[in-house]
C-alpha positions in Angstrom: -3.6 4.0 -9.2 -5.7 0.9 -9.6 -9.5 1.1 -9.5 -11.3 -2.1 -8.7 -15.1 -2.7 -9.2 -16.6 -5.0 -6.7 -20.3 -4.7 -7.3 -21.3 -7.8 -5.3 -19.0 -7.9 -2.3 -19.5 -10.4 0.4 -18.5 -11.6 3.9 -16.5 -14.8 3.4 -16.8 -17.4 6.1 -14.7 -20.6 6.0 -15.8 -23.5 8.2 -13.2 -26.2 8.8 -15.2 -29.5 9.3 -13.7 -33.0 9.2 -15.5 -35.8 7.3 -18.3 -33.5 6.2 -21.3 -35.1 4.5 -24.7 -33.5 3.6 -27.4 -34.2 6.2 -25.0 -34.6 9.2 -24.5 -32.7 12.4 -20.9 -31.4 12.9 -18.8 -29.4 15.3 -16.8 -26.8 13.5 -13.0 -26.9 14.2 -12.4 -23.3 13.2 -14.1 -20.4 11.5 -12.2 -17.8 9.4 -14.3 -14.6 8.6 -13.1 -11.9 6.2 -14.2 -9.2 3.8 -14.5 -10.9 0.4 -16.0 -11.1 -3.0 -13.7 -11.2 -6.1 -13.1 -7.5 -6.5 -12.5 -7.1 -2.7 -9.9 -9.9 -2.9 -8.2 -8.1 -5.8 -8.1 -4.8 -4.0 -6.7 -6.4 -0.8 -3.8 -8.1 -2.6 -2.9 -5.1 -4.8 -2.8 -2.9 -1.7 -0.7 -5.4 0.2 1.9 -5.1 -2.6 2.1 -1.4 -2.0 -0.1 0.0 -4.7 -2.6 2.8 -4.4 -6.0 1.2 -4.8 -9.6 2.5 -4.9 -12.4 -0.1 -4.4 -15.8 0.8 -5.7 -19.1 -1.1 -5.1 -22.3 -1.4 -3.2 -22.8 -2.2 0.5 -26.0 -2.9 2.5 -27.0 -3.2 6.1 -24.8 -4.1 9.1 -23.0 -6.7 7.1 -22.0 -4.1 4.5 -20.7 -1.7 7.3 -18.7 -4.6 8.8 -17.2 -5.4 5.4 -16.1 -1.8 4.8 -14.6 -1.4 8.2 -12.4 -4.5 7.6 -10.9 -2.8 4.5 -9.5 0.2 6.3 -5.8 -0.2 5.6 -2.9 1.9 4.1 -3.2 2.4 0.4 -6.8 1.1 0.1 -9.6 3.7 -0.4 -13.2 2.5 -0.4 -16.1 4.1 -2.1 -19.3 2.2 -1.4 -22.9 3.3 -2.3 -25.4 2.3 0.4 -28.4 0.2 -0.9 -31.3 -1.5 0.6 -31.1 -5.0 2.0 -28.0 -6.8 3.4 -24.6 -7.5 1.9 -24.4 -11.2 1.2 -22.4 -13.9 3.0 -20.5 -16.7 1.2 -19.9 -19.8 3.3 -17.3 -22.4 2.4 -17.0 -25.7 4.2 -13.4 -27.1 4.0 -12.9 -30.8 4.8 -9.2 -31.4 5.2 -9.8 -35.2 5.7 -11.7 -35.7 2.5 -9.9 -32.9 0.7 -13.2 -31.3 -0.4 -14.7 -27.8 -0.5 -18.4 -27.0 -0.4 -19.6 -23.5 -1.2 -22.9 -21.7 -0.3 -23.2 -18.4 -2.1 -26.0 -15.9 -1.1 -27.6 -13.6 -3.7 -27.2 -10.3 -1.9 -29.3 -7.1 -2.4 -31.2 -6.1 -5.5 -29.7 -3.2 -7.3 -31.9 -0.6 -8.9 -31.2 1.8 -11.8 -31.1 4.6 -9.3 -28.4 2.7 -7.3 -26.3 2.4 -10.5 -26.7 6.1 -11.3 -25.4 7.0 -7.8 -22.4 4.8 -8.4 -21.4 6.2 -11.8 -19.7 9.4 -10.6 -17.4 7.4 -8.4 -16.6 5.0 -11.3 -15.9 7.9 -13.7 -13.7 9.6 -11.1 -11.8 6.4 -10.5 -11.2 5.9 -14.2 -9.9 9.4 -14.6 -7.3 8.9 -11.8 -6.2 5.3 -12.7 -3.8 3.5 -15.0 -5.7 0.2 -14.6 -9.4 -0.7 -14.0 -10.3 -4.1 -12.8 -13.9 -5.4 -13.5 -14.1 -8.5 -11.3 -16.8 -10.9 -10.3 -20.5 -11.2 -11.1 -23.2 -8.5 -11.2 -25.9 -8.4 -8.5 -29.5 -8.9 -9.3 -31.1 -5.9 -11.1 -28.0 -4.9 -13.1 -27.9 -5.4 -16.8 -25.5 -8.0 -18.1 -23.8 -5.5 -20.5 -22.7 -3.2 -17.6 -19.0 -4.2 -17.7 -19.0 -3.7 -21.5 -20.3 -0.2 -21.0 -17.6 0.6 -18.4 -14.9 -1.0 -20.5 -15.8 1.4 -23.4 -15.8 4.3 -21.0 -12.4 3.4 -19.6 -10.9 3.0 -23.1 -12.1 6.4 -24.0 -9.9 7.7 -21.2 -6.9 5.6 -22.1 -7.2 3.2 -19.1 -6.3 -0.5 -19.4 -9.1 -2.8 -18.3 -8.8 -6.3 -16.8 -12.0 -8.3 -17.1 -12.5 -11.3 -14.8 -16.1 -12.5 -14.8 -18.2 -15.3 -16.4 -21.3 -16.1 -18.4 -23.1 -13.4 -20.4 -21.1 -10.7 -18.6 -17.9 -12.1 -20.0 -19.3 -12.6 -23.5 -20.7 -9.0 -23.5 -17.5 -7.6 -22.0 -15.3 -9.3 -24.6 -17.3 -7.5 -27.3 -16.1 -4.2 -25.8 -12.4 -5.3 -26.3 -10.9 -4.9 -22.9 -7.1 -4.9 -22.6 -6.9 -8.2 -20.7 -9.3 -11.1 -20.0 -8.6 -13.7 -17.4 -10.8 -16.8 -17.8 -10.3 -20.1 -16.2 -10.6 -23.3 -18.2 -14.3 -23.7 -17.6 -15.0 -20.1 -18.6 -12.9 -20.4 -21.7 -14.9 -23.5 -22.7 -18.1 -21.6 -22.2 -16.9 -18.6 -24.3 -15.9 -20.8 -27.2 -18.5 -23.5 -26.9 -15.8 -26.2 -27.1 -14.5 -28.8 -24.6 -10.7 -28.1 -24.2 -8.9 -31.4 -23.7 -5.3 -30.2 -24.2 -3.1 -27.2 -24.2 -3.3 -26.7 -28.0 -7.0 -26.5 -27.9 -6.9 -24.0 -25.0 -4.4 -21.8 -27.0 -6.7 -21.9 -30.1 -9.6 -20.9 -27.9 -7.6 -17.9 -26.6 -6.7 -16.9 -30.2 -10.3 -16.9 -31.1 -11.0 -14.4 -28.4 -7.9 -12.3 -29.3 -9.4 -12.1 -32.8 -12.3 -10.1 -31.3 -10.0 -7.3 -30.3 -8.8 -8.3 -26.8 -5.1 -7.5 -26.4 -4.1 -10.3 -24.0 -5.8 -13.5 -22.7 -4.4 -15.1 -19.5 -6.2 -18.4 -18.9 -5.6 -20.1 -15.6 -5.5 -23.9 -16.0 -5.4 -25.0 -12.4 -2.5 -27.2 -11.4 -1.2 -26.9 -15.0 -0.4 -23.3 -14.4 -1.6 -20.6 -16.9 -1.2 -19.6 -20.5 -0.8 -16.1 -21.9 -1.8 -15.4 -25.5 -1.5 -12.2 -27.4 -1.1 -11.3 -31.1 2.7 -11.6 -30.7 3.3 -14.0 -27.8 2.1 -17.4 -26.6 3.7 -18.7 -23.4 2.9 -21.1 -20.5 3.8 -20.5 -16.9 4.2 -23.3 -14.4 3.7 -22.9 -10.6 6.2 -24.2 -8.0 5.0 -27.2 -5.9 3.5 -26.0 -2.6 1.3 -27.5 0.1 -1.8 -25.3 0.0 -3.5 -24.1 3.2 -6.5 -22.6 1.2 -7.0 -22.3 -2.6 -9.9 -19.9 -2.5 -9.1 -16.5 -4.0 -6.1 -17.6 -6.0 -7.5 -16.4 -9.3 -8.4 -13.0 -7.7 -4.8 -12.7 -6.3 -3.5 -13.5 -9.8 -5.6 -10.6 -11.2 -4.2 -8.3 -8.5 -0.6 -9.2 -9.4 -1.2 -8.6 -13.1 -2.9 -5.2 -12.3 0.1 -4.1 -10.2 2.5 -5.1 -13.0 0.4 -3.1 -15.6 0.2 -0.1 -13.3 4.0 -0.2 -12.9 4.5 -0.5 -16.7 5.7 -4.1 -16.5 6.0 -6.3 -19.6 3.8 -9.3 -20.4 6.1 -11.9 -18.9 6.6 -9.8 -15.8 2.9 -9.4 -15.5 2.2 -13.1 -15.9 4.9 -14.1 -13.4 3.7 -11.5 -10.8 0.1 -12.7 -11.2 1.1 -16.3 -10.8 3.3 -15.5 -7.8 0.4 -13.8 -6.0 -1.9 -16.7 -6.8 0.6 -19.2 -5.2 1.2 -16.9 -2.2 -2.5 -16.8 -1.5 -2.5 -20.5 -1.0 -0.4 -20.1 2.1 -2.9 -18.2 4.2 -6.3 -19.2 5.7 -7.7 -15.7 4.9 -9.0 -15.3 1.4 -7.2 -12.7 -0.7 -4.2 -12.5 1.5 -0.5 -12.4 0.5 2.9 -11.4 1.9 5.1 -9.3 -0.3 8.3 -11.2 0.6 6.5 -14.5 -0.2 5.4 -13.1 -3.5 8.9 -12.1 -4.4 10.1 -15.6 -3.5 7.6 -17.4 -5.7 8.1 -14.9 -8.5 11.7 -16.2 -8.9 10.3 -19.8 -9.0 7.8 -19.3 -11.8 8.9 -20.9 -15.0 7.8 -19.4 -18.4 8.2 -21.2 -21.7 7.2 -20.4 -25.3 4.5 -22.6 -26.7 
């Protein structure tokens, strides 16, 4: 089983607006509404690939109830603790004419220490029943920045592999706990190392710096350039096949889901990287965020090229 933490889930709303500019009045061509947040996207994709998934997090108000109801599907078990307030909504304005995306991200409810304590039994139970734990996304207001680090240590005590996908201080603290795999993007990798990464060699060296802190594998997504995987015994680059994207939001989350599935099924590093990349590419073909088709994933898997660097 894969357990996914989504501590700050959201309702994702995509507005398609042509020639969008700040300060204007526009008629929306189309709206796509779905249950979202990074961890939720991971759980949806991992479940779509046929894996047993448990999703753990907080929900609040009518928005939280709507979000949880949208996640009722085979293979996906939800465990949400009810808190005060209202689950946040993330709005994304996509302009196909200008090829731009504008995001508006709400804060969401404040989480108290009591809320965290109510969630801990579910997290511990999930860890005990899982092969892989995914800590994905930011932490809501009120939670301490070292929370993921604490959970990583707890999971390691139970022999569970942890994938960490977050940013800022949460990422820095989490790395100190030595998770099995960390998946930064280029910007997050630069923030961790304090260096501007102008080429592939510099990105690889930045990954090696993190590996030296006890992390087993770094998979850094590099946008259109693909991704690199760095571990103590391997350094490879994966290239994505050319596709015409419908929507690029949630590709990183889909990639994490694919890697979690590969780990859960005892796949090797190259298989893990290719499945993650294939899921990320497949996500681009759907308007809904965190959505893939298993046959499409299989098709793209065969098209992913991996080379030693």
